[in-house]
C-alpha positions as CSV (number, residue, x, y, z in Angstrom):
1,M,6.9,-169.6,-48.7
2,T,9.2,-167.1,-50.4
3,E,8.4,-163.5,-51.4
4,D,7.9,-164.6,-55.0
5,T,5.1,-167.0,-54.1
6,Y,3.0,-164.6,-52.0
7,P,-0.3,-163.9,-53.9
8,P,-0.3,-160.2,-54.7
9,E,-3.9,-159.8,-53.6
10,T,-3.2,-161.4,-50.2
11,L,0.0,-159.3,-49.8
12,E,-2.0,-156.1,-50.5
13,L,-4.8,-157.1,-48.1
14,I,-2.4,-157.8,-45.3
15,Y,-0.4,-154.6,-46.0
16,N,-3.6,-152.5,-45.8
17,E,-5.0,-154.2,-42.7
18,V,-1.7,-153.9,-40.8
19,K,-1.3,-150.3,-41.8
20,D,-4.8,-149.5,-40.8
21,R,-4.4,-151.2,-37.4
22,L,-1.2,-149.2,-36.7
23,N,-3.1,-146.0,-37.6
24,T,-5.9,-147.0,-35.3
25,Q,-3.4,-147.6,-32.5
26,F,-2.1,-144.0,-32.9
27,Q,-5.7,-142.6,-32.9
28,S,-6.2,-144.5,-29.7
29,L,-3.0,-143.0,-28.3
30,D,-4.4,-139.5,-29.2
31,G,-7.6,-140.3,-27.4
32,L,-5.8,-141.4,-24.3
33,N,-3.8,-138.2,-24.3
34,T,-7.0,-136.2,-24.6
35,K,-8.5,-138.1,-21.6
36,A,-5.4,-137.5,-19.5
37,S,-5.5,-133.7,-20.2
38,V,-9.3,-133.6,-19.5
39,I,-8.7,-135.3,-16.2
40,I,-6.0,-132.9,-15.2
41,G,-8.2,-129.9,-16.0
42,F,-11.2,-131.4,-14.2
43,V,-9.2,-132.2,-11.1
44,G,-7.8,-128.6,-11.2
45,V,-11.3,-127.2,-11.3
46,I,-12.4,-129.5,-8.5
47,I,-9.5,-128.4,-6.3
48,G,-10.3,-124.8,-7.0
49,I,-13.9,-125.3,-6.0
50,S,-12.9,-127.4,-3.0
51,L,-10.7,-124.7,-1.6
52,Q,-13.7,-122.3,-1.6
53,L,-15.7,-124.9,0.4
54,Y,-12.9,-125.6,2.9
55,S,-14.3,-126.1,6.5
56,Q,-12.0,-126.2,9.5
57,S,-14.3,-128.8,11.2
58,N,-13.4,-131.6,8.7
59,S,-9.8,-130.8,7.9
60,Y,-8.9,-134.5,8.0
61,L,-11.4,-135.4,5.3
62,F,-10.6,-132.3,3.3
63,G,-6.9,-133.1,3.5
64,S,-7.6,-136.7,2.4
65,C,-9.6,-135.6,-0.6
66,M,-6.9,-133.1,-1.6
67,T,-4.3,-135.9,-1.3
68,L,-6.4,-138.2,-3.5
69,F,-6.8,-135.4,-6.1
70,M,-3.0,-134.7,-6.2
71,I,-2.2,-138.4,-6.6
72,S,-4.9,-138.4,-9.4
73,I,-3.1,-135.5,-11.1
74,F,0.2,-137.4,-10.7
75,F,-1.2,-140.4,-12.5
76,S,-2.7,-138.3,-15.2
77,F,0.7,-136.5,-15.8
78,S,2.3,-140.0,-15.8
79,A,-0.1,-141.0,-18.6
80,Y,0.4,-137.8,-20.5
81,K,4.2,-137.6,-20.4
82,I,5.9,-137.8,-23.7
83,K,7.1,-141.2,-24.7
84,S,8.7,-142.3,-27.9
85,Y,6.5,-144.4,-30.0
86,R,7.7,-146.3,-33.0
87,R,6.1,-145.3,-36.3
88,D,7.6,-147.1,-39.3
89,P,8.8,-146.5,-41.9
90,E,11.3,-143.8,-41.6
91,P,11.0,-142.0,-44.9
92,R,14.7,-141.5,-45.6
93,A,15.5,-145.1,-44.8
94,L,12.7,-146.3,-47.0
95,R,13.9,-144.2,-49.9
96,D,17.6,-145.1,-49.4
97,G,17.0,-148.8,-48.8
98,Y,14.2,-149.7,-51.1
99,L,14.0,-147.3,-54.0
100,T,15.3,-149.9,-56.5
101,T,13.7,-152.9,-54.8
102,D,10.7,-154.7,-56.3
103,N,7.2,-154.0,-54.9
104,K,6.6,-157.4,-53.2
105,T,9.9,-157.2,-51.2
106,V,9.1,-153.7,-50.1
107,K,5.6,-154.6,-49.0
108,V,6.8,-157.7,-47.1
109,Q,9.4,-155.6,-45.3
110,L,6.9,-152.9,-44.5
111,I,4.5,-155.4,-43.1
112,A,7.2,-156.8,-40.8
113,N,8.1,-153.3,-39.7
114,F,4.4,-152.4,-39.0
115,V,4.0,-155.5,-36.9
116,E,7.1,-154.7,-34.9
117,S,5.9,-151.1,-34.4
118,F,2.5,-152.2,-33.3
119,E,3.8,-154.7,-30.7
120,E,6.3,-152.2,-29.3
121,N,3.7,-149.5,-29.0
122,K,1.1,-151.7,-27.5
123,T,2.8,-152.1,-24.1
124,N,3.3,-148.3,-23.8
125,I,-0.3,-147.6,-24.7
126,E,-1.5,-150.2,-22.2
127,E,0.6,-148.6,-19.5
128,K,-0.9,-145.2,-20.4
129,G,-4.4,-146.7,-20.1
130,K,-3.6,-148.1,-16.7
131,Y,-2.4,-144.7,-15.4
132,I,-5.6,-143.1,-16.7
133,N,-7.7,-145.7,-15.0
134,Y,-5.9,-145.2,-11.7
135,S,-6.3,-141.5,-12.0
136,L,-10.1,-141.8,-12.6
137,I,-10.5,-144.2,-9.6
138,L,-8.7,-141.7,-7.3
139,L,-10.7,-138.8,-8.7
140,F,-14.0,-140.5,-7.9
141,V,-12.8,-141.6,-4.5
142,G,-11.6,-138.1,-3.8
143,L,-15.0,-136.7,-4.9
144,I,-16.8,-139.1,-2.5
145,V,-14.5,-138.0,0.3
146,L,-15.1,-134.3,-0.6
147,I,-18.8,-134.7,-0.7
148,S,-18.6,-136.5,2.7
149,S,-16.5,-133.7,4.1
150,I,-19.1,-131.1,2.9
151,I,-22.1,-133.1,4.3
152,L,-20.4,-133.7,7.6
153,G,-19.2,-130.1,7.8
């Protein structure tokens, strides 16, 4: 099927759906960044409180929970670090390359670019989600160890 035979309604529907899906992906990315920053802040507060509750009698458990909290912060920072994400189209390239091109050709090319952007960004976002999950697991294990340290101390 060539660009000339694409039904205009279908082309418009696919264009809008792919564009919306790419925007949803970037909203998800913003949500993950927010989660990572909240985890960093929460762990910082927990560390501050923990230092006030430090007991010499359970220094091994206390050191263990601090280590878990620090690793949790490391994973959160790993999730939060700046990565380049692909967001098509580049306005100048779009203007320079397609200003005199017909509407169908431009939409077909934009759809292809949106799909490529989505697929490239998906792996980076999934990696960010993994780091946040690791951070949360370590945070909760650290809290359990901290509570054990307090109870036993």
